[in-house]
N, C-alpha and C positions, 0 to 999 in steps of 0.2 A: 550470482545470487542477487536477489532484489535488495533494496535498501532496508526493508522492514525486518528481514531475518537478522542482520547484525544489530539493528536497533533494539528489537525486543529480546532476542536470545543471546546476543554477543558472539555468535559464530562468525569468525572472520572479521570482527570489528577492529582488531589491532591493525590489520593490513590496510583496511579501507578508511580509517579515521582521518589520516592526513590527506588522502586524496579527496575525500568528501569535503573536508574543510577548505581545501583549495578551490574545488569546483563550486560549492554551494555555500561558502562561508558568508558571503555578502547578501544572501537572499533571506526573505522573511520566513520565519518559522514560529509556530505557536506551541509546539510540543517541547517538553523538557529534553535536555541532552541525556542520552543513556548510552553507555559503553563507548563514549566518545563520538557518537553520531547523533544527528538530529535531522529528520526529514523536513524539507521546506514545504511551505503551504501549498504551492502548486502541485507538487507530487502527492501530497496528502489528499487534496481535493480530487485529483485524477484517479487515485486508487480507490477512494470511497465511491466515486461515480462508477468505475469499472465493476466493483463488487456489487453495487446495486443493480447494474445492468445484467450481470450474471444471475443474480437472484430472481430478477423479474423474468428473465428468459426461462429459467427452470420452472417458475410458477406458471407462466403462460403455457408452456409445453404440457405440464401435467393437467392443467385445467382443460385445455383443448382435448387432450387424450380422454379425459373423463367424459366430456360432452359427446364425443364421437361414439363411445360405447353405449351410451344411454339411448 
């Protein structure tokens, strides 16, 4: 499971909280701690960038499909 599922919904957070704290406890984060987890800034930026790329890809594919039909 990705880090954001335990962070937002708490599924599996108990098992991962200690491990996440050990791995990412000394890294910068700007989000509040939820369910014992907090994503670090680098992972947050990466996932936002990935989400924007996916949205842009979907937008471009539908825009191009509409142009070819006209």
